[in-house]
C-alpha positions in Angstrom: 0.0 0.0 0.1 2.8 2.4 0.8 4.5 1.7 -2.5 1.3 2.4 -4.3 0.7 5.7 -2.5 4.2 6.8 -3.3 3.7 6.5 -7.0 0.3 8.2 -6.9 1.6 11.0 -4.8 4.4 11.8 -7.2 2.2 11.5 -10.2 -0.3 13.8 -8.7 2.3 16.5 -7.8 3.4 16.4 -11.5 -0.2 16.6 -12.9 -1.2 19.4 -10.7 1.6 21.6 -11.7 4.9 20.2 -10.7 7.7 21.7 -13.0 9.5 18.4 -13.7 8.5 15.9 -16.5 9.9 12.8 -17.9 10.8 11.4 -14.5 11.5 7.7 -14.0 10.1 7.1 -10.5 11.3 3.9 -8.9 10.1 2.8 -5.5 11.8 -0.7 -5.8 12.2 -3.4 -8.5 8.5 -4.1 -8.5 7.1 -0.6 -8.2 7.9 2.1 -10.7 6.5 4.6 -13.1 7.3 6.9 -16.0 5.9 10.5 -16.2 6.2 12.7 -19.0 4.5 15.2 -21.5 3.9 15.6 -25.2 2.7 18.5 -27.4 1.6 19.2 -30.9 1.2 22.6 -32.5 -0.4 22.8 -36.0 -0.8 25.7 -38.5 -3.2 24.7 -41.4 -4.8 26.4 -44.3 -7.8 24.9 -46.3 -8.9 26.0 -49.6 -11.7 26.7 -50.0 -11.7 28.0 -46.4 -14.4 26.6 -44.2 -14.2 29.2 -41.6 -13.5 32.9 -41.4 -9.8 32.7 -41.2 -7.5 31.7 -44.0 -5.0 30.2 -41.5 -5.8 28.3 -38.3 -3.3 27.8 -35.6 -4.4 25.0 -33.3 -3.1 22.8 -30.4 -4.2 19.3 -31.7 -3.0 17.7 -28.5 -1.0 18.3 -25.4 -0.6 15.2 -23.1 0.5 14.5 -19.6 1.0 10.8 -19.0 2.3 8.3 -16.5 2.4 4.5 -16.7 4.1 1.8 -14.6 3.4 -0.9 -12.2 2.6 -1.4 -8.5 3.7 -5.1 -8.7 4.6 -7.3 -11.7 0.9 -8.5 -11.7 -0.7 -5.0 -11.5 0.1 -2.4 -14.1 -1.5 1.0 -15.0 -1.5 3.9 -17.4 -3.0 7.4 -17.5 -3.1 10.0 -20.2 -4.6 13.5 -19.7 -5.1 15.3 -23.1 -6.0 18.9 -23.6 -6.0 21.0 -26.7 -7.9 23.6 -28.7 -11.1 21.5 -28.8 -11.3 19.7 -25.4 -9.6 18.6 -22.2 -10.2 15.1 -20.8 -8.6 12.0 -19.5 -8.3 10.0 -22.7 -6.8 6.8 -21.1 -7.0 5.5 -17.6 -6.6 1.8 -17.2 -5.4 -1.0 -15.0 -3.9 -4.3 -16.4 -3.6 -7.6 -14.6 -0.6 -9.1 -16.3 -1.0 -12.9 -15.5 1.3 -14.0 -18.3 2.5 -13.1 -21.7 -0.3 -15.3 -23.1 -3.1 -13.7 -21.1 -3.6 -10.1 -19.7 -6.9 -8.7 -18.5 -7.3 -4.8 -19.0 -10.2 -2.5 -17.9 -10.7 1.3 -17.8 -10.8 3.8 -20.7 -8.4 2.9 -23.5 -8.0 2.3 -27.2 -10.4 -0.2 -28.9 -8.2 -3.1 -30.4 -10.2 -3.0 -33.6 -7.9 -1.9 -36.4 -4.1 -1.1 -36.4 -4.8 2.7 -36.8 -7.1 2.6 -33.8 -4.1 1.2 -31.8 -1.7 4.0 -33.0 -0.7 7.2 -31.3 -0.9 10.3 -33.3 2.6 11.1 -32.1 3.8 8.3 -34.2 2.0 8.9 -37.5 4.1 9.1 -40.7 2.0 12.2 -41.8 0.6 15.1 -39.8 -3.0 13.7 -39.9 -4.2 10.2 -39.8 -6.3 8.6 -42.4 -9.8 9.7 -42.9 -11.4 6.5 -44.2 -11.6 4.5 -41.0 -14.0 7.1 -39.4 -15.9 7.4 -42.7 -16.6 3.7 -42.8 -16.7 2.2 -39.3 -19.4 3.0 -36.7 -18.7 6.2 -34.9 -20.2 7.2 -31.7 -19.5 9.3 -28.5 -16.3 7.9 -27.0 -16.2 5.2 -29.6 -14.2 4.7 -32.8 -14.4 8.4 -33.5 -11.7 8.9 -31.0 -10.5 5.2 -31.0 -11.2 5.0 -27.3 -14.0 3.6 -25.1 -14.6 2.2 -21.7 -14.6 -1.6 -21.4 -12.8 -4.7 -20.3 -10.6 -6.9 -22.6 -8.3 -9.8 -22.7 -5.2 -10.0 -24.8 -1.9 -11.7 -25.1 0.8 -13.1 -27.3 1.0 -16.7 -28.5 3.5 -18.7 -30.7 6.5 -17.0 -29.1 5.0 -13.4 -29.6 4.2 -14.0 -33.3 0.3 -14.1 -32.8 -1.4 -11.3 -30.9 -5.1 -11.6 -29.9 -7.5 -9.0 -28.3 -11.1 -9.6 -27.4 -13.1 -6.9 -25.6 -16.6 -5.8 -24.3 -17.3 -2.0 -24.4 -19.7 0.4 -22.9 -20.6 2.0 -26.4 -23.6 3.8 -27.6 -24.2 3.6 -31.3 -27.1 5.3 -33.3 -27.4 5.6 -37.0 -29.4 8.6 -38.3 -33.0 8.4 -37.1 -32.5 5.5 -34.7 -32.9 5.7 -30.9 -29.9 5.1 -28.6 -30.2 2.2 -26.2 -27.9 2.6 -23.3 -28.0 -1.0 -22.4 -26.4 -2.3 -25.6 -22.7 -3.0 -25.5 -20.0 -3.4 -28.2 -18.0 -6.5 -28.9 -14.5 -6.3 -30.4 -12.0 -8.9 -31.7 -8.7 -8.7 -33.3 -5.9 -11.0 -34.3 -2.5 -10.0 -35.8 0.4 -12.2 -37.0 3.9 -10.9 -36.9 6.3 -12.5 -39.4 9.3 -10.7 -38.0 9.9 -9.1 -34.6 7.0 -9.0 -32.2 5.4 -5.7 -31.4 5.6 -5.2 -27.6 2.8 -3.6 -25.5 -0.8 -3.1 -26.1 -0.6 -0.5 -28.7 1.6 -0.4 -31.9 3.6 2.4 -33.7 2.8 4.0 -37.0 6.5 4.0 -37.5 9.5 2.6 -35.6 12.3 4.5 -37.4 14.4 1.4 -37.8 14.3 0.4 -34.1 12.6 -2.8 -35.1 11.7 -5.1 -38.1 8.1 -5.7 -38.4 5.9 -7.4 -41.0 2.3 -8.0 -39.8 -1.2 -8.7 -41.0 -4.3 -8.1 -38.9 -7.9 -8.8 -38.9 -10.4 -6.9 -36.8 -14.2 -7.3 -36.1 -16.8 -5.0 -34.2 -20.4 -5.8 -33.3 -22.9 -3.3 -31.9 -26.6 -3.8 -31.2 -28.9 -0.8 -31.2 -32.7 0.0 -31.1 -34.5 1.2 -34.1 -38.2 1.7 -33.1 -39.4 -1.6 -31.7 -36.6 -3.5 -33.4 -33.1 -4.4 -32.3 -30.6 -4.2 -35.1 -26.9 -5.1 -35.2 -24.2 -2.9 -36.7 -20.9 -4.6 -37.6 -17.5 -3.5 -38.9 -14.6 -5.5 -40.5 -11.1 -4.5 -41.1 -8.1 -6.2 -42.7 -4.6 -4.4 -42.5 -0.9 -5.0 -43.2 2.2 -3.3 -42.0 5.8 -3.3 -42.9 8.9 -1.7 -41.3 12.2 -2.7 -42.8 15.4 -0.8 -43.8 14.0 2.6 -43.4 10.8 1.8 -45.3 7.3 2.0 -43.6 4.4 0.7 -45.4 0.8 0.3 -44.2 -2.5 -0.6 -45.9 -6.0 -1.3 -44.6 -9.5 -2.1 -45.9 -12.6 -1.3 -44.0 -16.3 -2.3 -44.5 -19.4 -1.7 -42.3 -23.0 -2.7 -42.2 -25.4 -0.7 -39.9 -28.3 -3.3 -40.7 -30.7 -0.5 -41.6 -31.5 -1.7 -45.0 -31.2 1.9 -46.4 -28.9 3.5 -48.9 -25.5 3.9 -47.6 -25.8 1.3 -44.9 -22.8 -0.8 -46.1 -19.9 1.7 -46.7 -16.3 0.7 -47.4 -13.0 2.2 -47.9 -9.2 1.7 -48.3 -6.1 3.6 -47.4 -2.4 2.8 -48.5 0.5 4.8 -47.1 4.3 4.7 -47.1 7.4 6.6 -45.9 11.2 6.3 -46.2 13.4 7.6 -43.5 16.7 9.1 -44.8 19.4 8.8 -42.1 16.5 9.1 -39.6 16.4 12.8 -40.3 14.3 13.4 -43.4 11.1 11.2 -43.9 9.0 11.8 -47.1 5.6 10.1 -46.9 2.6 9.5 -49.2 -1.1 8.3 -48.6 -3.9 7.5 -50.9 -7.6 6.9 -49.7 -10.8 6.0 -51.3 -14.3 5.9 -49.9 -17.5 4.2 -51.2 -20.6 5.3 -49.5 -22.6 2.4 -50.9 -25.0 4.3 -53.1 -24.9 7.6 -51.2 -23.4 10.7 -52.8 -20.4 11.2 -50.5 -17.9 9.0 -52.3 -14.3 10.7 -52.3 -10.7 10.1 -53.1 -7.9 11.7 -50.9 -4.2 12.0 -51.6 -1.8 13.2 -49.0 1.9 13.9 -49.4 4.3 15.2 -46.8 7.7 15.2 -45.4 9.0 15.2 -41.8 12.3 16.6 -40.5 13.4 14.6 -37.4 15.4 16.6 -34.9 15.4 13.6 -32.5 13.2 10.9 -34.0 9.5 11.2 -32.8 10.7 13.2 -29.8 11.3 16.4 -31.7 10.1 16.7 -35.3 8.4 19.1 -37.7 5.9 17.8 -40.4 4.8 19.3 -43.5 1.6 17.9 -45.3 -0.5 18.7 -48.3 -3.8 16.9 -48.8 -6.4 17.0 -51.6 -9.9 15.6 -51.2 -12.0 15.1 -54.3 -15.7 14.1 -54.0 -17.4 12.2 -56.9 -20.4 14.5 -56.7 -20.3 18.3 -55.8 -22.3 19.9 -53.0 -25.2 20.8 -55.2 -25.7 17.2 -56.2 -25.5 16.1 -52.5 -21.9 15.4 -52.4 -19.2 17.5 -50.9 -16.8 20.5 -51.5 -13.4 19.5 -52.9 -10.7 20.8 -50.5 -7.0 21.3 -50.5 -5.3 21.6 -47.1 -1.7 22.6 -46.2 -0.5 21.7 -42.7 2.7 22.3 -40.7 2.9 20.7 -37.3 5.7 21.0 -34.6 5.9 18.1 -32.0 7.8 17.4 -28.9 7.6 14.5 -26.4 9.8 13.7 -23.4 
């Protein structure tokens, strides 16, 4: 109990205004924590401009985090994120680490559905993440829109770390347009991923390892969510297949998404794909490219999106500046029920320690 209180007190002092960050706090060999902070500042210009300003300066995210363990069995993590739009505890979880083959996790944390859902924005190869996942998969408050939810899950590594599995039950609320929300409906998730080269440690995964490991993986994810539509109960589902490669400075990733909200209406089965890649030159300059395409299943909001960018890495992901240019083209214009084609130029500064 004393060891746990020591960790909590030190963490609380830091979170409530202590001047020191990136501390490794060690009580003994079984009880320790790491405390640090991260920040992103972005300058963006969208043409045509959707707002009143030609240039928007935003704080996409600033994070105070700590993670560690009380014993080798009981581990924990906490992220408090604040920025231009909101401030909240995005992650707060406790993990019972029984063995490498089985761990039980509960709290608020990332839904293990797709690879992109398990990635931190501080490790993207481009300033912004892909848009297709949120266009396709069910999005609800606290759900896949932010890639996080409250729930309990079991996960672990089999076959010498080659095979990763995740199964979870989540306290979600999902409501397609015109349907009522049922608070007693929960979401189920499942994911398996096979690593052909080095295993990826931890619950989450990186969008880029910058040569620190060699990874070649394929993954399959599934979501299921019941909801009420009038007197009927319907089931929304989503499926994804993804692949990732990190080798000799090359990073490549691709994913396919499809969903079915079971409503039987136009647009109830959208799908989409994104493919992206980057190449790190001496771990200093990293050009990157992404292509996305979205099919709204008979609706009028189909689009293609191309994003190109380059990162300059002062100190890997710890200090970098990213430049990105994205162009989004709808198949139909706004007058025909589609959307407005946009070009966006973004510059983002990032630090983490």
